[in-house]
MDAnalysis code that builds the backbone (N, CA, C; Angstrom):
import MDAnalysis as mda
import numpy as np

u = mda.Universe.empty(402, n_residues=134, atom_resindex=np.repeat(np.arange(134), 3), trajectory=True)
u.add_TopologyAttr("name", ["N", "CA", "C"] * 134)
u.add_TopologyAttr("resid", np.arange(1, 135))
u.add_TopologyAttr("resname", ["MET", "LYS", "ALA", "LYS", "LEU", "HIS", "LEU", "LEU", "ALA", "VAL", "LEU", "GLY", "VAL", "PHE", "THR", "ALA", "VAL", "ALA", "ALA", "PRO", "ALA", "ARG", "ALA", "ASN", "GLY", "VAL", "PRO", "GLU", "PRO", "SER", "PHE", "ALA", "GLU", "LYS", "VAL", "GLY", "ARG", "SER", "ASP", "LEU", "VAL", "LEU", "ILE", "GLY", "THR", "VAL", "THR", "GLN", "ALA", "ASN", "ARG", "VAL", "PRO", "ALA", "LEU", "MET", "HIS", "GLY", "GLY", "TYR", "ALA", "THR", "LEU", "THR", "VAL", "LEU", "THR", "ILE", "LEU", "LYS", "GLY", "GLU", "ALA", "GLY", "GLU", "GLN", "VAL", "ASN", "ILE", "SER", "THR", "TYR", "SER", "PRO", "VAL", "ALA", "GLU", "LEU", "ASP", "PRO", "GLN", "CYS", "CYS", "ASP", "VAL", "GLY", "ALA", "THR", "TYR", "LEU", "MET", "PHE", "LEU", "ARG", "ARG", "LEU", "PRO", "ASP", "GLY", "GLN", "TYR", "VAL", "SER", "VAL", "ARG", "GLY", "ARG", "HIS", "GLY", "MET", "THR", "ARG", "VAL", "GLY", "GLY", "SER", "SER", "THR", "GLY", "THR", "GLY", "VAL", "VAL", "ARG"])
u.atoms.positions = np.array([
    [76.525, 38.906, 169.201],
    [75.734, 39.972, 168.997],
    [76.238, 41.208, 169.711],
    [77.339, 41.028, 170.680],
    [77.938, 42.251, 171.305],
    [79.082, 42.661, 170.177],
    [79.731, 41.814, 169.557],
    [80.742, 41.951, 168.505],
    [79.898, 42.981, 167.476],
    [78.839, 42.580, 167.096],
    [78.279, 43.645, 166.080],
    [77.727, 44.926, 166.475],
    [77.370, 44.908, 167.802],
    [76.972, 46.345, 168.337],
    [78.359, 46.908, 168.442],
    [79.557, 46.560, 168.800],
    [80.714, 47.163, 168.896],
    [81.040, 47.846, 167.616],
    [81.020, 46.963, 166.734],
    [81.414, 47.338, 165.161],
    [80.501, 48.515, 164.766],
    [79.166, 48.346, 164.868],
    [78.352, 49.528, 164.435],
    [78.366, 50.725, 165.291],
    [78.951, 50.614, 166.566],
    [79.480, 51.938, 167.271],
    [80.665, 52.440, 166.739],
    [81.499, 51.701, 166.464],
    [82.991, 52.139, 165.840],
    [82.667, 52.591, 164.539],
    [81.736, 52.233, 163.615],
    [81.409, 52.747, 162.386],
    [80.693, 54.006, 162.556],
    [79.939, 54.094, 163.509],
    [79.373, 55.483, 163.818],
    [80.031, 56.451, 164.196],
    [81.077, 56.286, 164.874],
    [82.098, 57.282, 165.460],
    [82.761, 57.544, 164.249],
    [83.228, 56.752, 163.406],
    [84.106, 57.126, 162.226],
    [83.137, 57.992, 161.134],
    [81.842, 57.620, 161.124],
    [81.155, 58.487, 160.148],
    [80.844, 59.713, 160.925],
    [80.632, 59.905, 162.038],
    [80.564, 61.201, 162.725],
    [81.628, 62.192, 162.713],
    [82.945, 61.293, 162.662],
    [84.181, 62.323, 162.714],
    [84.597, 62.717, 161.370],
    [84.139, 61.896, 160.375],
    [84.445, 62.259, 158.842],
    [83.615, 63.162, 158.368],
    [82.338, 63.391, 158.638],
    [81.294, 63.985, 158.035],
    [81.707, 65.630, 158.269],
    [82.131, 66.209, 159.276],
    [82.534, 67.443, 159.667],
    [83.506, 67.885, 158.749],
    [84.570, 67.077, 158.509],
    [85.573, 67.565, 157.777],
    [85.390, 67.721, 156.358],
    [84.420, 66.871, 155.786],
    [83.886, 67.262, 154.459],
    [83.093, 68.319, 154.318],
    [82.347, 68.715, 155.378],
    [81.540, 69.818, 155.325],
    [82.212, 71.145, 155.337],
    [83.220, 71.232, 155.963],
    [84.099, 72.206, 156.145],
    [85.014, 72.744, 154.966],
    [85.015, 71.696, 153.983],
    [86.089, 72.123, 152.744],
    [85.451, 72.860, 151.620],
    [86.026, 73.360, 150.763],
    [85.619, 74.314, 149.694],
    [85.863, 73.663, 148.477],
    [84.950, 72.840, 147.946],
    [85.557, 72.248, 146.453],
    [85.866, 73.333, 145.681],
    [86.867, 72.792, 144.844],
    [87.339, 73.576, 143.665],
    [86.458, 73.664, 142.593],
    [85.831, 74.662, 142.057],
    [85.175, 74.669, 140.815],
    [85.651, 74.462, 139.586],
    [85.207, 74.090, 138.558],
    [85.766, 74.068, 137.293],
    [86.379, 75.353, 136.808],
    [87.198, 75.495, 135.875],
    [87.572, 76.517, 135.031],
    [86.479, 77.374, 134.835],
    [85.603, 77.000, 134.001],
    [84.304, 77.567, 133.515],
    [83.721, 78.077, 134.588],
    [83.342, 77.618, 135.681],
    [82.724, 77.980, 136.690],
    [83.455, 79.286, 137.397],
    [84.577, 79.259, 137.727],
    [85.463, 80.317, 138.267],
    [85.437, 81.594, 137.136],
    [85.380, 81.268, 135.908],
    [85.279, 82.501, 134.875],
    [83.890, 82.904, 135.277],
    [82.748, 82.206, 135.191],
    [81.590, 82.619, 135.199],
    [81.292, 83.582, 136.495],
    [82.024, 83.110, 137.629],
    [81.716, 83.843, 138.595],
    [82.602, 85.027, 139.004],
    [83.478, 85.297, 137.928],
    [84.339, 86.481, 138.376],
    [84.075, 87.605, 137.587],
    [84.227, 88.589, 138.084],
    [84.100, 90.144, 137.348],
    [85.680, 90.616, 136.611],
    [86.540, 89.679, 137.047],
    [87.906, 89.984, 136.508],
    [88.780, 88.758, 136.859],
    [89.236, 88.475, 135.389],
    [90.291, 87.466, 135.442],
    [91.394, 87.937, 134.878],
    [92.732, 87.669, 135.613],
    [94.044, 88.548, 135.246],
    [95.188, 87.430, 135.656],
    [96.149, 87.802, 134.871],
    [97.689, 87.198, 135.302],
    [98.371, 88.496, 135.537],
    [98.864, 88.226, 136.943],
    [99.584, 89.478, 137.431],
    [100.589, 89.173, 138.362],
    [101.547, 90.134, 138.717],
    [102.860, 89.990, 139.618],
    [102.571, 90.784, 140.658],
    [102.684, 90.216, 141.695],
    [102.593, 90.823, 143.183],
    [103.913, 91.914, 143.206],
    [103.450, 93.063, 143.599],
    [104.460, 93.980, 143.813],
    [104.656, 94.592, 145.112],
    [103.434, 94.502, 145.823],
    [103.313, 94.615, 147.393],
    [102.403, 93.799, 147.971],
    [102.690, 93.483, 149.426],
    [101.863, 92.722, 149.933],
    [101.845, 93.009, 151.595],
    [100.588, 92.859, 151.989],
    [100.553, 93.206, 153.645],
    [99.879, 91.894, 154.013],
    [100.606, 91.034, 154.635],
    [99.752, 89.881, 155.172],
    [99.603, 90.320, 156.833],
    [98.493, 89.681, 157.159],
    [97.983, 89.587, 158.487],
    [98.141, 88.484, 159.139],
    [98.293, 88.403, 160.372],
    [97.875, 87.114, 161.170],
    [96.831, 86.757, 161.043],
    [96.504, 85.205, 161.220],
    [95.039, 84.501, 161.204],
    [94.186, 85.311, 161.821],
    [93.072, 85.348, 161.455],
    [91.733, 86.146, 162.202],
    [91.824, 87.439, 162.342],
    [92.831, 88.052, 161.394],
    [92.765, 89.475, 161.598],
    [92.265, 90.109, 160.213],
    [91.737, 91.158, 160.299],
    [91.074, 91.811, 159.036],
    [92.343, 92.575, 158.550],
    [92.372, 93.008, 157.071],
    [92.996, 93.870, 156.417],
    [94.145, 93.338, 155.395],
    [94.491, 92.241, 155.425],
    [95.467, 91.854, 154.310],
    [95.139, 92.393, 152.954],
    [96.073, 92.826, 152.187],
    [95.987, 93.101, 150.862],
    [97.287, 92.848, 150.076],
    [96.833, 92.992, 148.730],
    [98.201, 92.921, 147.768],
    [97.960, 93.749, 146.573],
    [98.830, 94.423, 145.961],
    [98.983, 95.223, 144.793],
    [99.538, 94.405, 143.792],
    [98.906, 94.433, 142.657],
    [99.556, 93.502, 141.574],
    [99.781, 94.337, 140.237],
    [100.819, 94.011, 139.597],
    [100.819, 94.634, 138.143],
    [100.323, 93.757, 137.168],
    [99.529, 94.162, 136.589],
    [98.568, 93.574, 135.607],
    [99.479, 93.057, 134.299],
    [99.606, 91.710, 133.830],
    [100.312, 91.359, 132.667],
    [99.133, 91.129, 131.512],
    [98.236, 90.458, 132.078],
    [97.150, 90.189, 130.906],
    [96.028, 90.136, 131.684],
    [95.058, 90.530, 130.895],
    [93.627, 90.496, 131.492],
    [92.797, 89.530, 130.563],
    [92.075, 88.471, 130.834],
    [91.221, 87.523, 130.340],
    [89.767, 87.680, 130.265],
    [89.354, 88.603, 131.493],
    [88.078, 88.670, 131.496],
    [88.109, 90.202, 132.358],
    [87.053, 91.140, 131.980],
    [86.886, 92.276, 132.724],
    [87.642, 93.397, 131.968],
    [87.716, 94.595, 132.969],
    [88.664, 95.774, 132.717],
    [89.390, 95.999, 134.137],
    [90.714, 96.380, 133.890],
    [91.489, 97.132, 134.995],
    [92.469, 97.939, 134.524],
    [93.048, 98.546, 135.442],
    [94.034, 99.475, 135.077],
    [95.647, 98.651, 135.215],
    [96.728, 99.268, 135.185],
    [97.823, 98.548, 135.024],
    [97.838, 98.077, 136.334],
    [97.421, 98.448, 137.508],
    [97.682, 97.754, 138.759],
    [96.302, 97.503, 139.341],
    [96.293, 96.389, 140.222],
    [94.860, 96.172, 140.904],
    [95.195, 95.961, 142.212],
    [94.467, 96.231, 143.240],
    [94.501, 96.121, 144.722],
    [93.612, 95.184, 145.147],
    [93.845, 93.878, 145.787],
    [93.041, 92.825, 146.138],
    [93.293, 92.559, 147.718],
    [92.270, 91.925, 148.079],
    [92.100, 91.537, 149.567],
    [92.675, 90.124, 149.558],
    [93.445, 89.866, 150.328],
    [94.320, 88.518, 150.649],
    [93.700, 87.841, 152.018],
    [92.597, 88.414, 152.407],
    [92.056, 87.766, 153.770],
    [90.720, 87.367, 153.662],
    [90.263, 86.467, 154.276],
    [88.782, 86.297, 154.527],
    [88.753, 85.677, 155.856],
    [87.467, 86.143, 156.534],
    [87.204, 85.726, 157.926],
    [86.834, 84.409, 158.175],
    [86.691, 83.695, 156.952],
    [85.963, 82.367, 156.850],
    [87.326, 81.405, 156.327],
    [88.035, 80.778, 157.358],
    [89.251, 79.924, 157.200],
    [89.084, 79.297, 155.612],
    [88.068, 78.686, 155.254],
    [88.092, 77.667, 154.109],
    [88.096, 78.853, 152.893],
    [87.862, 79.961, 153.024],
    [87.955, 81.041, 151.815],
    [89.047, 81.925, 151.931],
    [89.852, 81.827, 152.770],
    [91.000, 82.492, 153.066],
    [91.920, 82.228, 151.716],
    [92.291, 82.930, 150.805],
    [93.081, 82.697, 149.528],
    [94.649, 82.305, 149.855],
    [95.076, 82.734, 151.225],
    [96.474, 82.353, 151.510],
    [97.202, 82.986, 150.537],
    [97.320, 84.091, 149.894],
    [98.044, 84.755, 149.070],
    [98.558, 85.887, 149.426],
    [99.618, 86.506, 149.118],
    [100.372, 86.460, 148.085],
    [101.979, 86.646, 148.364],
    [102.803, 86.274, 147.499],
    [104.502, 86.480, 147.619],
    [104.845, 87.675, 146.795],
    [105.285, 88.630, 147.154],
    [106.000, 89.514, 146.254],
    [107.056, 88.785, 145.393],
    [106.804, 89.463, 143.997],
    [107.636, 88.708, 142.952],
    [106.936, 87.625, 142.296],
    [105.896, 86.997, 142.935],
    [105.381, 85.670, 142.402],
    [104.131, 86.394, 141.366],
    [103.981, 85.426, 140.539],
    [103.042, 85.847, 139.449],
    [101.692, 84.875, 139.584],
    [100.734, 85.320, 139.538],
    [99.412, 84.561, 139.763],
    [98.357, 84.742, 138.514],
    [97.362, 83.540, 138.524],
    [96.216, 83.625, 137.726],
    [95.294, 83.781, 138.845],
    [94.132, 84.991, 138.648],
    [93.384, 85.373, 139.688],
    [92.117, 85.405, 139.174],
    [91.153, 84.777, 139.881],
    [89.782, 84.886, 139.482],
    [89.031, 85.706, 140.484],
    [88.734, 86.778, 140.144],
    [88.306, 88.059, 141.190],
    [86.955, 88.500, 141.096],
    [86.299, 88.685, 142.347],
    [84.887, 89.385, 142.180],
    [85.130, 90.780, 142.911],
    [84.234, 91.807, 142.286],
    [84.307, 92.937, 142.995],
    [83.219, 92.997, 143.972],
    [83.554, 93.583, 145.209],
    [82.683, 93.776, 146.218],
    [82.113, 95.397, 146.072],
    [80.813, 95.464, 146.447],
    [80.225, 96.572, 146.380],
    [80.951, 98.020, 146.843],
    [82.047, 97.653, 147.686],
    [82.971, 98.687, 147.959],
    [84.176, 98.898, 147.020],
    [84.081, 98.002, 146.050],
    [85.161, 98.345, 145.205],
    [86.317, 97.578, 144.920],
    [86.483, 96.794, 146.114],
    [87.529, 95.928, 146.536],
    [87.417, 94.578, 145.735],
    [88.354, 93.824, 145.221],
    [88.446, 92.705, 144.652],
    [88.884, 91.605, 145.565],
    [88.059, 90.651, 145.611],
    [88.445, 89.510, 146.379],
    [88.531, 87.881, 145.661],
    [89.138, 87.230, 145.918],
    [89.128, 85.806, 145.328],
    [87.881, 85.244, 145.080],
    [87.724, 84.397, 144.072],
    [86.569, 83.510, 143.719],
    [86.919, 82.254, 144.405],
    [86.015, 81.775, 145.475],
    [86.312, 80.570, 146.097],
    [88.005, 80.424, 146.831],
    [88.254, 81.509, 147.481],
    [89.431, 81.375, 148.311],
    [90.714, 81.003, 147.635],
    [91.272, 80.023, 148.112],
    [92.574, 79.643, 147.418],
    [92.382, 79.182, 145.998],
    [91.195, 78.531, 145.741],
    [91.007, 78.323, 144.400],
    [90.973, 79.437, 143.293],
    [90.742, 80.685, 143.654],
    [90.684, 81.655, 142.892],
    [92.028, 82.295, 142.670],
    [93.239, 82.023, 143.522],
    [94.288, 82.832, 143.199],
    [95.488, 81.675, 142.946],
    [95.716, 81.192, 141.813],
    [96.861, 80.155, 141.634],
    [98.068, 80.861, 141.341],
    [99.352, 80.529, 141.895],
    [100.389, 80.667, 141.660],
    [100.970, 80.188, 140.393],
    [101.323, 80.716, 139.250],
    [101.781, 80.426, 138.075],
    [103.407, 80.537, 137.794],
    [104.050, 81.295, 138.764],
    [105.649, 81.391, 138.370],
    [106.124, 82.569, 139.495],
    [107.201, 82.907, 138.880],
    [107.921, 84.071, 139.628],
    [108.544, 83.435, 141.066],
    [109.234, 84.398, 141.875],
    [109.772, 84.112, 143.040],
    [109.563, 85.012, 144.031],
    [109.626, 84.330, 145.303],
    [109.140, 85.079, 146.374],
    [110.464, 86.017, 146.714],
    [111.750, 85.792, 146.208],
    [112.760, 86.582, 146.451],
    [113.152, 87.472, 145.201],
    [112.674, 87.216, 144.013],
    [112.778, 88.111, 143.044],
    [111.696, 88.818, 142.391],
    [111.860, 89.409, 141.114],
    [110.559, 89.854, 140.341],
    [110.381, 88.893, 139.308],
    [110.515, 87.845, 139.211],
    [110.241, 86.875, 138.083],
    [108.832, 87.102, 137.611],
    [108.687, 86.759, 136.280],
    [107.360, 87.058, 135.754],
    [107.116, 86.148, 134.590],
    [105.979, 85.544, 134.512],
    [105.473, 84.613, 133.636],
    [105.021, 85.470, 132.266],
    [105.282, 85.490, 131.062],
    [104.833, 86.016, 129.817],
    [104.506, 84.922, 129.102],
])
């Protein structure tokens, strides 16, 4: 009987530890969901980036637009590369790298990633050069 109680206690601890880890993850939406949630979908090369240390506000990047798949934009777009919610932080961008970006526009006009890192996918380029995927 004691062995069963110990086994149940151990299983309870594992369940309690595993549940919060799942709860904090941001599942990747399907391609169709990302497009549906986006105001702007583009492929662009990062020309300038200002990374900020964790838990600080203000990271941004400037992209030269190569292809627009949804929405309208000029030749360059400024995006936020920071979220105060760690699970939604896009962890982007390397200068010279090319990204497929699913972006939504905030009321202040700034663009942010749809679903954090799932909305900014590196598709080519180099962090040391200006490689471009065409």
